[in-house]
Residue, then its C-alpha position, 0 to 999 in steps of 0.5 A: m299808247a295812241i294809235e291812228i289809221y289813216t283810210k279810206t273804205d274801199c281799200i283792202f289794205c286799210k281792212k287788213a291793218k285794222a283787222w291786225f291791231t283788233a286780233h291782237s286786241l290794240p284799239y285804234e282810232e280810224k280817220d277816213v280820208s275818202n274825200v278829197t278835204s279829208f286826205s289834203a287833211m292827213q298829207e298836210r301831217i304826213p307831207e310823204a304819204k300818197t296812199v292808204p293806209q297810213i298808221i300812226i303809233d304814239g306820234n311815229v309814222i309807220g308808213g302803210y300795211d307793208t311797212l307794219m307787216q315787215y316790222e311787225q314783230p317789234i312794233l308788236e312787242k313795243l305796243r304789248k309792253s304799253y297796253a300790258 
């Protein structure tokens, strides 16, 4: 199961999201969108995205850190089954 996180270097919520995945030993691919070109590329893939982080799990857009925390348990259960 692939996990992608679109981030910016100065984003505290990006750091929290990455720390959450790391704490649960879940590998992810970080995509830095700190420059305009890469941010625009993210928006082409996720048109509704206005902020970072943007978390995508197995091709499904989860959204940002708040959404990750809101659905933490079901997301974690699904990921643990995939990586078991």
